[in-house]
C-alpha positions as CSV (number, residue, x, y, z in Angstrom):
1,M,59.3,-26.1,2.6
2,K,60.3,-28.2,-0.3
3,L,57.4,-30.6,0.3
4,L,55.0,-27.7,0.6
5,M,56.1,-26.3,-2.8
6,Q,55.7,-29.7,-4.4
7,R,52.2,-30.0,-3.0
8,L,51.4,-26.4,-4.3
9,S,52.8,-27.3,-7.7
10,L,50.6,-30.4,-7.8
11,S,47.5,-28.4,-6.8
12,A,48.3,-25.9,-9.6
13,L,48.5,-28.8,-12.1
14,C,45.2,-30.2,-10.9
15,T,43.6,-26.8,-11.2
16,A,45.0,-26.3,-14.7
17,A,43.7,-29.7,-15.8
18,L,40.2,-28.8,-14.5
19,L,40.2,-25.5,-16.3
20,F,41.4,-27.3,-19.5
21,A,38.6,-29.8,-19.2
22,S,36.0,-27.2,-18.6
23,G,37.0,-25.5,-21.8
24,Q,36.2,-28.5,-24.0
25,S,33.1,-28.6,-26.2
26,A,30.0,-29.6,-24.3
27,V,29.0,-33.2,-24.4
28,A,25.3,-34.2,-24.3
29,A,24.2,-35.7,-20.9
30,G,24.6,-39.4,-20.7
31,D,21.6,-41.7,-20.7
32,A,22.4,-44.7,-18.5
33,A,19.4,-46.8,-19.8
34,A,20.6,-46.3,-23.4
35,G,24.2,-46.9,-22.2
36,E,23.2,-50.4,-20.9
37,T,22.3,-51.5,-24.4
38,K,25.4,-49.8,-26.0
39,A,27.8,-51.3,-23.5
40,Y,27.0,-54.9,-24.3
41,T,30.4,-55.5,-25.9
42,C,32.2,-53.9,-22.9
43,L,30.7,-56.4,-20.6
44,G,32.7,-59.2,-22.2
45,C,35.7,-57.9,-20.2
46,H,34.4,-55.4,-17.7
47,G,31.5,-57.5,-16.6
48,V,33.6,-60.5,-15.6
49,E,35.2,-60.3,-12.1
50,H,39.0,-60.7,-12.2
51,Y,39.0,-60.9,-16.0
52,V,42.7,-60.9,-17.2
53,N,44.1,-58.9,-20.1
54,T,46.2,-61.4,-22.1
55,Y,49.3,-59.4,-22.8
56,P,50.6,-57.8,-20.9
57,T,49.0,-59.7,-18.1
58,Y,46.9,-57.8,-15.6
59,K,43.3,-57.7,-14.5
60,V,41.0,-55.5,-16.6
61,P,40.1,-52.5,-14.5
62,R,36.9,-52.2,-12.5
63,V,34.9,-49.4,-14.1
64,A,31.5,-49.7,-12.4
65,G,31.2,-46.7,-10.0
66,Q,34.0,-44.8,-11.7
67,H,33.4,-41.0,-12.3
68,E,31.3,-40.5,-15.4
69,T,33.4,-37.5,-16.5
70,Y,36.6,-39.5,-16.3
71,L,35.1,-42.4,-18.3
72,V,34.0,-40.0,-21.0
73,A,37.6,-38.6,-21.2
74,A,39.1,-42.1,-21.3
75,L,36.8,-43.4,-24.1
76,Q,37.5,-40.3,-26.1
77,A,41.2,-40.8,-25.7
78,Y,40.9,-44.4,-26.9
79,R,38.8,-43.3,-29.8
80,S,41.5,-40.7,-30.8
81,K,44.2,-43.3,-30.1
82,T,46.0,-40.9,-27.7
83,R,45.5,-43.6,-25.1
84,S,47.1,-47.0,-25.9
85,H,45.2,-50.3,-25.9
86,P,44.4,-52.1,-29.2
87,T,41.1,-53.6,-28.0
88,M,39.9,-50.5,-26.4
89,Q,40.8,-48.4,-29.4
90,A,38.9,-50.8,-31.7
91,N,35.8,-50.7,-29.4
92,A,35.9,-46.9,-29.2
93,A,36.7,-46.2,-32.8
94,N,33.1,-46.0,-34.0
95,L,31.5,-44.5,-30.9
96,S,29.8,-41.2,-31.2
97,D,30.0,-38.5,-28.5
98,Q,26.5,-39.5,-27.4
99,D,27.4,-43.2,-27.3
100,I,30.4,-42.4,-25.1
101,A,28.3,-40.3,-22.8
102,D,25.6,-43.0,-22.5
103,I,28.1,-45.8,-21.9
104,S,29.9,-43.7,-19.3
105,A,26.7,-42.9,-17.5
106,Y,25.7,-46.6,-17.4
107,F,29.0,-47.7,-15.8
108,A,29.1,-44.8,-13.4
109,A,25.7,-45.7,-12.1
110,K,26.6,-49.3,-11.5
111,G,29.0,-48.9,-8.6
112,S,28.3,-49.9,-5.0
113,D,26.7,-47.6,-2.5
114,Y,30.0,-46.9,-0.6
115,A,29.9,-43.4,0.8
116,G,33.6,-42.9,1.5
117,S,35.5,-42.6,4.8
118,D,36.3,-39.7,7.0
119,S,39.1,-41.5,8.8
120,A,41.5,-42.1,5.9
121,D,45.1,-41.2,6.9
122,G,46.2,-40.6,3.3
123,G,48.8,-43.3,3.3
124,A,52.5,-42.4,3.7
125,I,53.5,-43.2,0.1
126,S,50.5,-41.5,-1.4
127,T,51.0,-38.4,0.7
128,E,54.7,-38.3,-0.1
129,K,54.2,-38.6,-3.8
130,G,51.4,-36.1,-3.9
131,C,48.7,-38.5,-5.2
132,A,46.2,-37.3,-2.7
133,A,46.1,-33.8,-4.3
134,C,44.1,-35.2,-7.2
135,H,42.9,-38.7,-6.1
136,G,41.9,-37.9,-2.6
137,P,43.4,-39.0,0.8
138,D,42.3,-42.6,0.4
139,G,42.1,-42.9,-3.4
140,N,38.4,-42.0,-3.5
141,S,38.6,-38.9,-5.7
142,T,35.7,-36.5,-5.3
143,T,36.8,-34.6,-8.4
144,P,35.0,-36.1,-11.5
145,T,37.9,-35.6,-13.9
146,F,40.3,-37.6,-11.7
147,P,39.7,-41.4,-11.4
148,I,38.9,-43.3,-8.2
149,L,41.9,-45.5,-7.5
150,A,40.7,-47.0,-4.2
151,G,39.6,-50.6,-4.6
152,Q,41.1,-50.9,-8.1
153,Y,42.9,-54.1,-9.0
154,E,46.5,-53.9,-7.8
155,D,48.1,-55.3,-10.9
156,Y,46.2,-52.9,-13.1
157,L,47.5,-50.0,-11.1
158,V,51.0,-51.3,-11.4
159,Q,50.5,-51.5,-15.2
160,A,49.1,-48.0,-15.5
161,L,51.9,-46.4,-13.4
162,Q,54.5,-48.2,-15.4
163,Q,52.9,-47.0,-18.6
164,Y,52.9,-43.4,-17.4
165,R,56.6,-43.8,-16.4
166,S,57.5,-45.2,-19.8
167,G,55.5,-42.5,-21.7
168,E,53.2,-45.1,-23.2
169,R,50.4,-43.2,-21.5
170,Q,50.5,-39.4,-21.9
171,N,49.3,-37.1,-19.1
172,A,50.9,-33.9,-17.9
173,I,50.1,-34.5,-14.3
174,M,50.9,-38.2,-14.2
175,G,54.2,-37.5,-15.9
176,A,55.5,-37.3,-12.4
177,S,55.3,-41.1,-12.4
178,A,58.5,-41.1,-14.5
179,K,60.3,-40.6,-11.2
180,L,58.8,-43.6,-9.4
181,T,60.8,-46.6,-8.7
182,D,59.4,-50.2,-9.2
183,A,59.2,-50.5,-5.4
184,E,57.3,-47.2,-5.1
185,I,54.9,-48.2,-7.8
186,A,54.3,-51.6,-6.1
187,E,53.7,-49.9,-2.7
188,L,51.3,-47.3,-4.2
189,A,49.3,-49.9,-6.1
190,A,49.1,-52.2,-3.0
191,W,47.9,-49.3,-0.8
192,F,45.3,-47.9,-3.2
193,S,43.9,-51.4,-4.0
194,S,43.4,-52.2,-0.3
195,N,41.1,-49.3,0.3
196,E,37.3,-49.5,0.0
197,S,35.4,-47.7,-2.7
198,K,32.4,-47.8,-5.0
199,L,34.4,-49.6,-7.8
200,Q,33.3,-53.1,-8.8
201,Y,32.8,-55.2,-11.9
202,V,29.4,-54.9,-13.5
203,K,27.1,-57.7,-12.1
C-alpha cells in the first residue's frame, strides 16, 4: 500500500509538471537546418565521443536524440542561470528563444533510429525509486518534458543525481534524489546507462 501511494504521488507530480510546462508561453517551432549552423560551438563538446568535463570530472552528456522539448527547457534554464554549469550558462546567455528552439530541434533529430523495447523489466532499483513513472520502464521516456536516461553516460548520471541531492540542481520532482544513498545513485546510473536508446554524440 505504501509503495502504491508513493507511485501515485510520483504520477501526480509528473502530471503537475506537464501542466506547468503546457502553461508556459509558446515557443516558435524549431528549425533543425538553422540549428545545425547555430550549434557549431556546442559541437566542441557534444560532438566529441566520450568528451570529459574538466572539473568536476565526468563525460559531457549525449544530447543527440534527446527530446526536443526537454532540450529547450534545459537551455532556457542555463540561460536564466537556474541550472548550474558555467560553460553552458555562458553559451546560452545570448541565445534567443528561436535560437534555443532551432538548436534543440537539430540535436533531437540527430539520434539513432532505435525504436525502443517492449521487453524492459523496469529494473528493480528504478521501479523501487519511482524513476519509471517519468523516465519510462527502461529509461526511454516517451514524455517529451522528461529526458531519456537510457544509454546516457554513467558518470554523467551519477553527477546529475548528486547535484539534485545536494540542491545544486533544482527540480521539484527530482528533489526525491535527496534521499538516495551513494550506492543507490551508483546502481541507478549503471542500470540506466546499460540500456539501449536513441542517444549518441553528434557525428
